[in-house]
Rosetta silent file (secondary structure, phi, psi, omega in degrees, C-alpha in Angstrom):
SEQUENCE: XXXXXXXXXXXXXXXXXXXXXXXXXXXXXXXXXXXXXXXXXXXXXXXXXXXXXXXXXXXXXXXXXXXXXXXXXXXXXXXXXXXXXXXXXXXXXXXXXX
SCORE:     score description
SCORE:     0.000 S_00000001
   1 L     0.000  133.005 -179.501  -16.854   41.729   11.291 S_00000001
   2 L  -104.173  136.169  176.199  -19.158   39.755   13.532 S_00000001
   3 L   -85.227  129.391  177.618  -18.830   36.036   13.998 S_00000001
   4 L   -73.407  120.306  178.849  -22.137   34.251   13.767 S_00000001
   5 L  -121.687  121.150  176.589  -22.614   32.431   17.041 S_00000001
   6 L   -74.598  120.070 -176.236  -25.669   30.328   17.563 S_00000001
   7 L  -150.342  151.799  175.803  -26.798   31.282   20.974 S_00000001
   8 L   -80.920  -18.020  178.646  -29.962   31.500   22.912 S_00000001
   9 L   -89.640  139.932  173.937  -28.842   34.882   24.215 S_00000001
  10 L   -61.425  143.354 -173.910  -29.141   37.858   21.911 S_00000001
  11 H   -62.470  -26.058 -178.839  -25.682   38.828   20.686 S_00000001
  12 H   -78.378  -19.231 -176.423  -26.006   42.331   22.105 S_00000001
  13 H   -85.579   -2.652  179.882  -26.675   41.081   25.626 S_00000001
  14 L  -116.280  152.028 -178.002  -23.259   39.441   26.058 S_00000001
  15 L   -81.566  167.189  178.280  -19.903   41.094   26.472 S_00000001
  16 H   -60.406  -39.966  178.433  -16.945   40.734   24.153 S_00000001
  17 H   -61.157  -40.702  179.293  -15.205   38.587   26.750 S_00000001
  18 H   -66.887  -40.937  177.268  -18.166   36.248   26.863 S_00000001
  19 H   -60.884  -46.733  179.775  -18.236   36.040   23.072 S_00000001
  20 H   -63.515  -36.649  178.435  -14.510   35.290   22.996 S_00000001
  21 H   -64.236  -41.275  179.016  -14.918   32.667   25.704 S_00000001
  22 H   -67.004  -43.450  178.203  -17.648   30.927   23.669 S_00000001
  23 H   -64.511  -41.175  178.109  -15.583   31.073   20.491 S_00000001
  24 H   -61.363  -39.937  179.272  -12.546   29.845   22.439 S_00000001
  25 H   -65.163  -40.473  178.487  -14.568   26.934   23.806 S_00000001
  26 H   -65.764  -40.302  177.841  -15.691   26.020   20.288 S_00000001
  27 H   -62.939  -43.695  178.097  -12.112   26.211   19.043 S_00000001
  28 H   -60.188  -40.988  178.551  -10.974   23.983   21.908 S_00000001
  29 H   -63.136  -44.504  178.746  -13.725   21.516   21.019 S_00000001
  30 H   -63.989  -39.236  178.307  -12.660   21.502   17.349 S_00000001
  31 H   -63.604  -42.442  179.400   -9.021   20.999   18.341 S_00000001
  32 H   -63.191  -42.467  177.579   -9.987   18.040   20.533 S_00000001
  33 H   -63.598  -42.995 -179.938  -11.984   16.510   17.669 S_00000001
  34 H   -62.600  -40.070  177.831   -9.104   17.085   15.253 S_00000001
  35 H   -63.814  -39.953  177.754   -6.690   15.390   17.666 S_00000001
  36 H   -63.396  -44.059  178.384   -9.042   12.421   17.933 S_00000001
  37 H   -64.802  -41.300  178.616   -9.299   12.139   14.162 S_00000001
  38 H   -59.330  -43.830  179.919   -5.521   12.466   13.864 S_00000001
  39 H   -64.232  -41.175  177.164   -5.039    9.605   16.324 S_00000001
  40 H   -61.939  -43.006 -179.564   -7.526    7.433   14.421 S_00000001
  41 H   -65.610  -37.540  176.869   -5.737    8.179   11.164 S_00000001
  42 H   -60.659  -42.319  179.019   -2.376    7.310   12.705 S_00000001
  43 H   -63.650  -43.923 -179.314   -3.790    3.931   13.751 S_00000001
  44 H   -65.423  -40.367  178.141   -5.220    3.316   10.284 S_00000001
  45 H   -62.678  -42.019  178.589   -1.940    4.291    8.615 S_00000001
  46 H   -61.803  -44.374  177.858   -0.102    1.910   10.934 S_00000001
  47 H   -61.603  -43.675 -179.609   -2.526   -0.900   10.075 S_00000001
  48 H   -65.456  -36.916  177.045   -2.159   -0.201    6.355 S_00000001
  49 H   -64.167  -40.032  178.145    1.633   -0.235    6.631 S_00000001
  50 H   -63.658  -43.527  178.890    1.460   -3.627    8.341 S_00000001
  51 H   -64.546  -40.228  178.649   -0.831   -4.954    5.601 S_00000001
  52 H   -62.124  -44.475 -179.977    1.456   -3.517    2.931 S_00000001
  53 H   -62.762  -43.401  179.251    4.495   -5.189    4.508 S_00000001
  54 H   -63.662  -42.134  179.262    2.669   -8.539    4.733 S_00000001
  55 H   -65.844  -39.561  178.421    1.566   -8.273    1.095 S_00000001
  56 H   -62.770  -43.281 -179.393    5.095   -7.353    0.005 S_00000001
  57 H   -64.214  -45.307  178.595    6.526  -10.328    1.872 S_00000001
  58 H   -62.868  -39.283  178.460    3.950  -12.713    0.376 S_00000001
  59 H   -63.376  -41.813  178.159    4.637  -11.262   -3.073 S_00000001
  60 H   -64.285  -42.023  179.073    8.366  -11.823   -2.677 S_00000001
  61 H   -63.915  -42.982  179.426    7.773  -15.398   -1.522 S_00000001
  62 H   -63.905  -41.293  178.943    5.426  -16.056   -4.446 S_00000001
  63 H   -63.951  -40.778  178.289    7.948  -14.588   -6.887 S_00000001
  64 H   -59.919  -42.547  177.407   10.708  -16.784   -5.439 S_00000001
  65 H   -63.593  -44.251  178.861    8.523  -19.860   -5.988 S_00000001
  66 H   -60.528  -44.307 -178.546    7.697  -18.721   -9.519 S_00000001
  67 H   -63.920  -40.672  177.324   11.366  -18.107  -10.271 S_00000001
  68 H   -59.849  -45.093  178.344   12.330  -21.575   -9.019 S_00000001
  69 H   -63.397  -41.559  179.664    9.748  -23.123  -11.331 S_00000001
  70 H   -66.031  -43.037  178.040   10.864  -20.961  -14.231 S_00000001
  71 H   -61.501  -41.828  179.511   14.537  -21.817  -13.659 S_00000001
  72 H   -64.428  -44.358  179.068   13.675  -25.510  -13.541 S_00000001
  73 H   -63.929  -39.444  178.699   11.640  -25.266  -16.755 S_00000001
  74 H   -62.766  -42.814  177.941   14.476  -23.341  -18.425 S_00000001
  75 H   -62.500  -43.673  178.118   16.964  -26.053  -17.441 S_00000001
  76 H   -62.488  -41.562  178.890   14.622  -28.748  -18.796 S_00000001
  77 H   -64.428  -41.837  178.848   14.184  -26.800  -22.038 S_00000001
  78 H   -63.241  -42.215  178.973   17.944  -26.359  -22.391 S_00000001
  79 H   -63.867  -42.963  178.619   18.470  -30.079  -21.817 S_00000001
  80 H   -63.608  -40.057  178.902   15.787  -30.921  -24.397 S_00000001
  81 H   -62.636  -41.070  178.537   17.386  -28.511  -26.868 S_00000001
  82 H   -63.081  -37.964  176.703   20.746  -30.199  -26.361 S_00000001
  83 H   -64.088  -44.241  178.802   19.081  -33.570  -27.041 S_00000001
  84 H   -63.852  -44.865 -179.583   17.498  -32.234  -30.244 S_00000001
  85 H   -61.475  -45.564  178.655   20.756  -30.653  -31.322 S_00000001
  86 H   -63.727  -41.219  179.096   22.687  -33.883  -30.649 S_00000001
  87 H   -63.888  -41.335 -179.940   20.077  -35.940  -32.485 S_00000001
  88 H   -69.086  -35.025  177.244   20.171  -33.700  -35.512 S_00000001
  89 H   -66.708  -40.035  177.944   23.966  -33.796  -35.579 S_00000001
  90 H   -66.412  -40.203  179.050   23.902  -37.600  -35.425 S_00000001
  91 H   -64.944  -42.130  178.904   21.295  -37.727  -38.166 S_00000001
  92 H   -64.064  -38.527  179.289   23.344  -35.362  -40.343 S_00000001
  93 H   -64.401  -40.956  178.839   26.451  -37.481  -39.751 S_00000001
  94 H   -65.348  -39.846 -179.467   24.577  -40.672  -40.803 S_00000001
  95 H   -66.474  -36.547 -179.283   23.304  -38.981  -43.945 S_00000001
  96 H   -72.377  -32.999 -175.274   26.825  -37.839  -44.866 S_00000001
  97 H   -79.726  -12.053 -177.840   28.344  -41.244  -44.235 S_00000001
  98 L   -89.915    0.000    0.000   25.966  -43.060  -46.587 S_00000001
C-alpha cells in the first residue's frame, strides 16, 4: 500500500527512507498541532469550571434568599391562620352563649 504524499518530486525518485522521513515530519507536525489544541481545550475547560462554580455559588445564594422570604411568608401565613382560627372560635363561643 502506498501512502499518497503530495510532493513536487515524483514518488519513484525518492528512497523509502526519504518517504518515511517526510511522513514522520508530517506526523510530528500533527502531534504538535494536537498538543496545541489539547492545551487550548484544557484552558477552556478550566474557564468553564470556574464559570460553573461561580454560577453554582450565585444559585445557592439566590436560593438562600428565596428560602428566607418563603420562611418569613410561611410564618406570617401561620400567624394569620392562628388569628382566623381564634376569631372563629370566639365567634362560635358568642353564638353558643346567646
